[in-house]
matplotlib code that plots the C-alpha trace (Angstrom):
import matplotlib.pyplot as plt

x = [23.8, 22.8, 21.2, 17.5, 16.6, 14.5, 10.9, 9.4, 6.9, 3.3, 1.5, -0.4, -3.2, -4.2, -6.8, -7.8, -10.0, -12.0, -15.0, -17.9, -20.6, -23.1, -25.0, -23.5, -21.7, -18.4, -17.6, -16.6, -13.9, -12.7, -10.9, -8.5, -5.6, -2.5, -0.7, 0.4, 3.2, 2.9, 3.6, 3.5, 2.0, 0.1, -1.5, -4.5, -4.1, -6.2, -8.7, -12.2, -14.4, -11.5, -12.8, -10.2, -12.7, -15.0, -12.1, -11.5, -15.2, -15.2, -12.1, -13.8, -17.0, -19.2, -20.1, -20.2, -18.2, -19.9, -17.1, -13.5, -11.6, -10.0, -7.7, -5.9, -3.3, -4.6, -8.2, -10.9, -12.9, -15.4, -18.3, -17.3, -19.2, -17.1, -16.9, -15.2, -12.5, -10.2, -9.8, -9.3, -11.0, -10.3, -12.9, -12.4, -14.8, -13.1, -16.7, -15.9, -18.8, -19.1, -20.7, -17.9, -14.5, -11.3, -10.9, -14.5, -14.1, -10.9, -12.4, -15.6, -14.4, -13.1, -16.4, -18.2, -15.8, -16.5, -12.9, -12.4, -12.0, -8.3, -7.2, -9.3, -7.7, -4.2, -4.8, -6.4, -3.5, -1.1, -3.0, -3.0, 0.7, 1.2, -0.6, 1.1, -2.1, -1.1, -3.1, -5.9, -8.2, -10.6, -11.3, -14.1, -13.7, -14.9, -11.9, -9.3, -7.7, -8.3, -5.0, -5.7, -9.2, -7.6, -5.1, -8.0, -9.6, -6.4, -6.0, -9.6, -8.7, -5.5, -6.6, -8.5, -5.2, -6.4, -4.6, -5.1, -5.5, -7.7, -7.4, -10.0, -8.7, -7.8, -6.0, -8.5, -10.2, -7.0, -5.4, -2.1, 0.2, -1.6, -1.6, 2.2, 2.5, 0.1, 1.7, 4.8, 2.6, 0.6, 3.7, 5.5, 2.5, 2.4, 6.2, 6.0, 2.9, 3.9, 0.2, -0.3, -2.0, -4.2, -4.4, -6.8, -5.9, -6.3, -3.2, -0.1, 2.2, 0.7, 1.2, 4.7, 5.9, 4.0, 3.7, 6.0, 4.2, 1.5, -1.4, -2.5, -6.1, -8.0, -11.6, -11.7, -8.6, -5.1, -2.7, 0.5, 1.7, 5.2, 7.4, 7.1, 10.3, 9.1, 5.7, 7.3, 10.4, 9.3, 5.6, 4.0, 1.2, 0.6, -2.1, 0.4, 3.0, 0.5, -1.3, 1.8, 3.8, 4.1, 5.1, 5.7, 4.0, 5.7, 4.2, 7.0, 7.9, 9.8, 12.2, 12.7, 15.7, 17.9, 16.1, 15.7, 13.1, 12.1, 10.0, 8.9, 11.7, 14.4, 16.2, 15.6, 17.9, 18.0, 15.6, 16.5, 15.2, 13.7, 11.4, 9.9, 6.2, 5.4, 4.3, 3.6, 5.7, 3.6, 4.6, 4.3, 7.5, 7.1, 9.7, 9.5, 10.1, 12.9, 14.8, 15.2, 18.3, 18.6, 21.6, 22.7, 21.3, 23.4, 25.0, 23.1, 19.7, 16.1, 15.7, 13.1, 12.1, 11.4, 7.8, 7.6, 9.2, 7.7, 9.4, 7.5, 9.8, 11.6, 11.9, 11.6, 9.1, 9.9, 7.6, 9.1, 7.8, 9.4, 9.8, 6.6, 4.5, 4.5, 5.1, 7.5, 7.6, 11.0, 11.7, 14.9, 16.4, 17.0, 20.8, 20.9, 23.5, 21.0, 18.6, 20.1, 19.2, 15.5, 14.7, 11.3, 12.0, 15.4, 16.5, 17.8, 18.4, 16.8, 18.6, 17.8, 18.9, 17.2, 16.8, 14.6, 12.0, 9.2, 7.9, 4.3, 2.2, 0.4]
y = [-37.2, -33.6, -32.4, -31.7, -28.0, -27.0, -26.4, -22.9, -22.8, -22.9, -19.6, -18.5, -17.1, -18.3, -16.5, -18.3, -17.0, -15.0, -13.3, -11.2, -10.0, -7.3, -8.1, -5.4, -5.5, -6.6, -8.3, -6.0, -8.6, -10.5, -13.8, -12.5, -14.8, -14.3, -15.7, -14.1, -15.4, -15.6, -12.3, -10.3, -6.9, -6.7, -3.6, -3.7, -0.5, 1.0, 3.8, 4.1, 1.3, -1.0, -3.8, -3.6, -3.0, -5.6, -8.1, -7.3, -7.8, -11.1, -12.1, -11.0, -13.0, -9.9, -10.8, -14.2, -14.5, -15.5, -18.0, -18.7, -19.8, -18.2, -20.4, -19.8, -22.4, -24.7, -24.6, -23.1, -20.5, -19.3, -21.2, -20.1, -17.2, -14.2, -15.1, -18.4, -16.9, -15.6, -12.2, -8.8, -6.0, -2.2, -0.1, 3.3, 4.8, 2.9, 1.9, 2.5, 2.4, 6.0, 5.0, 2.6, 3.4, 2.5, -0.6, -1.7, -1.2, -3.2, -6.0, -6.3, -9.1, -11.0, -10.7, -12.2, -15.1, -15.5, -15.0, -14.9, -11.5, -12.0, -13.1, -10.3, -7.7, -9.0, -9.1, -5.7, -4.2, -5.9, -4.7, -1.1, -1.3, -2.5, 0.6, 2.9, 3.8, 2.7, 4.8, 5.7, 2.8, 5.0, 7.5, 7.5, 7.8, 11.5, 12.3, 11.0, 12.4, 10.8, 9.0, 7.7, 6.4, 4.6, 2.9, 1.8, 0.2, -1.6, -2.7, -4.1, -6.0, -7.5, -8.3, -11.4, -12.7, -13.0, -15.0, -12.2, -8.4, -6.6, -2.8, -1.0, 2.5, 3.1, 6.5, 8.2, 10.1, 11.6, 14.9, 14.9, 15.1, 12.3, 10.1, 10.4, 9.5, 6.6, 5.0, 4.2, 3.4, 0.8, -0.8, -0.8, -2.6, -5.1, -5.8, -6.3, -8.6, -10.5, -10.7, -11.3, -8.1, -7.1, -3.4, -1.5, 1.9, 4.2, 6.3, 5.2, 6.9, 4.8, 1.6, 2.4, 3.3, 0.7, -2.6, -5.5, -6.1, -4.2, -5.7, -3.1, -3.5, -2.0, -2.6, -5.7, -7.3, -7.7, -5.6, -6.4, -7.7, -7.0, -5.0, -1.2, -1.0, -3.5, -1.9, 1.6, 0.9, -2.1, -1.5, -4.4, -2.5, 1.1, 1.4, 0.6, 3.0, 5.9, 5.1, 4.8, 7.9, 10.1, 8.8, 10.3, 8.4, 8.8, 7.5, 5.8, 3.4, 0.2, -1.3, -4.9, -5.4, -3.2, -3.1, 0.7, 3.2, 6.4, 9.1, 12.0, 10.9, 11.0, 7.9, 6.8, 4.6, 1.1, -1.1, -4.5, -7.2, -9.1, -6.2, -5.7, -6.2, -9.5, -7.8, -4.5, -1.5, 1.2, 1.3, 3.5, 4.4, 5.3, 7.0, 8.7, 12.5, 12.1, 9.7, 12.2, 14.4, 17.8, 18.4, 21.4, 21.4, 19.4, 17.2, 14.1, 13.0, 13.9, 17.5, 19.5, 23.0, 24.2, 25.3, 26.2, 25.5, 25.7, 25.8, 23.5, 23.6, 20.3, 20.1, 22.0, 20.8, 21.4, 20.9, 20.5, 20.0, 17.6, 18.4, 16.5, 18.3, 15.6, 17.0, 15.6, 16.4, 16.4, 16.7, 18.4, 18.9, 22.5, 21.9, 20.0, 21.6, 21.4, 23.9, 26.9, 25.1, 25.0, 28.5, 28.8, 28.9, 27.3, 24.4, 21.4, 17.7, 15.0, 11.8, 8.8, 5.2, 2.4, 0.7, 3.6, 3.1, 0.7, -0.3, -1.3, -2.2, 0.9]
z = [-3.7, -3.0, 0.2, -0.1, 0.0, 3.0, 1.9, 2.5, 5.4, 4.4, 4.3, 7.4, 5.3, 1.8, -0.3, -3.5, -6.3, -3.8, -5.5, -4.4, -6.7, -5.7, -8.9, -11.0, -14.3, -12.6, -9.3, -6.4, -5.7, -8.7, -8.3, -5.7, -4.9, -2.6, 0.4, 3.7, 5.9, 9.7, 11.3, 8.1, 7.9, 4.5, 3.1, 0.8, -1.2, -3.9, -4.8, -3.4, -4.8, -5.7, -3.4, -0.6, 2.3, 0.8, 0.9, 4.6, 5.4, 3.5, 5.6, 8.8, 8.0, 7.9, 4.3, 2.5, -0.8, -4.0, -4.5, -3.5, -0.4, 2.6, 4.7, 8.0, 8.9, 6.1, 7.4, 5.2, 7.3, 4.7, 6.4, 10.0, 11.6, 12.6, 16.3, 15.4, 13.3, 16.1, 14.5, 15.9, 13.9, 14.2, 12.3, 10.8, 13.4, 16.3, 17.5, 21.2, 23.7, 24.9, 28.3, 29.2, 30.6, 28.6, 30.8, 30.2, 26.4, 26.2, 28.4, 26.4, 24.2, 27.1, 28.9, 26.0, 26.1, 29.8, 30.9, 34.7, 36.4, 37.4, 33.9, 32.4, 34.6, 33.7, 30.0, 29.9, 31.7, 29.3, 26.3, 27.6, 28.2, 24.6, 23.3, 25.9, 27.7, 31.2, 33.7, 31.3, 32.2, 34.2, 31.4, 29.0, 25.2, 25.3, 27.5, 25.0, 21.9, 18.5, 18.6, 22.1, 21.1, 18.2, 20.5, 22.8, 19.7, 18.9, 22.6, 22.5, 19.3, 20.6, 24.1, 22.9, 21.5, 17.9, 15.3, 12.7, 13.2, 10.6, 10.3, 8.1, 7.3, 10.9, 10.3, 8.1, 10.9, 12.3, 11.4, 9.5, 12.6, 14.4, 11.3, 11.1, 14.8, 14.6, 11.6, 13.7, 16.8, 14.9, 13.3, 16.6, 18.3, 15.5, 15.7, 19.4, 19.3, 16.1, 15.0, 11.3, 10.1, 7.1, 6.7, 4.4, 3.2, 0.2, 1.3, -0.6, 2.0, 4.8, 2.8, 1.8, 5.3, 7.3, 5.3, 4.7, 1.4, -0.5, -2.5, -5.0, -6.1, -9.0, -10.0, -7.7, -9.1, -7.8, -9.9, -8.0, -4.7, -3.5, -1.1, -1.0, -3.0, -5.6, -6.2, -6.4, -8.4, -10.5, -11.1, -12.9, -14.6, -15.8, -13.1, -10.3, -11.8, -11.9, -8.6, -6.4, -6.6, -9.7, -13.1, -16.5, -19.3, -22.7, -25.9, -27.7, -30.5, -30.0, -32.6, -31.5, -33.8, -31.6, -29.4, -29.4, -28.3, -29.9, -28.3, -30.5, -32.9, -30.1, -28.8, -25.2, -23.1, -24.6, -22.7, -21.2, -23.5, -20.6, -19.8, -23.3, -23.9, -25.7, -28.9, -30.6, -31.5, -29.8, -26.1, -23.0, -21.2, -17.6, -15.5, -12.1, -11.9, -9.4, -11.6, -14.5, -14.7, -16.4, -18.6, -20.7, -24.2, -26.7, -24.0, -25.1, -24.1, -24.9, -26.0, -24.0, -23.2, -19.6, -19.4, -15.7, -12.3, -8.9, -5.5, -3.1, 0.0, 0.0, -3.8, -7.1, -9.5, -13.2, -16.1, -19.5, -23.1, -25.6, -29.3, -30.1, -27.5, -24.7, -21.2, -18.6, -14.9, -13.1, -9.4, -8.3, -4.8, -4.0, -4.0, -7.3, -9.6, -12.4, -10.8, -12.7, -15.9, -15.0, -16.3, -18.1, -21.9, -21.6, -23.8, -21.9, -22.3, -20.2, -19.1, -17.0, -16.5, -18.3, -14.9, -13.9, -16.6, -17.2, -20.6, -21.2, -24.3, -25.4]

ax = plt.figure().add_subplot(projection="3d")
ax.plot(x, y, z, "-o")
ax.set_aspect("equal")
plt.show()
């Protein structure tokens, strides 16, 4: 007799075949399905118009789905109004009341819930401590910086002790320095409170640095969901490979008998059989610029000619041309021993590991 394996805990949030149609040619959200564990920080990432903000509004109850299900703790909430979903929502614009003090803004949700004065005061003080705004309760929004206003909006969202925290592009109105600071502030607040969080962003750097997992959306559909490392290093689709980070796309030919790959008549690293497309000989090979190594010409690899190189501070960007005319971008650290090879007009060989490339049907 073998011991039974412990079953995985049920998801905190379950989204199944969620669809919303504005009446156009395609749904804004198209049969979206994924799960979120309790305490997870999930990012919805994608370009403008991909459906990520619409998904958040459907979750918040601000819009009704055309079809599909949203469950929290096994209970379908689609038919519940927003105020019965126990959600905290932080908007892109913060939506603070300018005539109210910080304390009054944070206490607003508690007042609507008719929480007593003593408990309200205690919970507001705790929420302001959580966002590191002790002593700012008497100020008005106009007396705060952008980062401080954002933290007030977060305090107002968490003071009601929501089951889920929804963040809709909360960093987009901040300058670059504040965005960097607030990434860590928001993640720190989420870690300390343990609130399951759904975070909408179009900024891949925000998603990669803040989220436990990232759901990449395109044209209303889910392209891939995984950890930042998974979606960056093991992109499931060409869209993900090109949207997150930079990727070289090489038109290539696959011989399944080997298997072997040819690009402009030159052999590429042998692909793992488990990662080959299901059919077809015309494929796209994708490899990140930082994963490519420059070698002296004739040392083995893909022959190329250096077209240009640009120093951009923390790296050197090199553009090369293959024998068939395809271009390849390579990123080198300034102290890389291959930097002297990157002279415009020089012949070099390119090399990379087969584990660093992804192969997709053309």
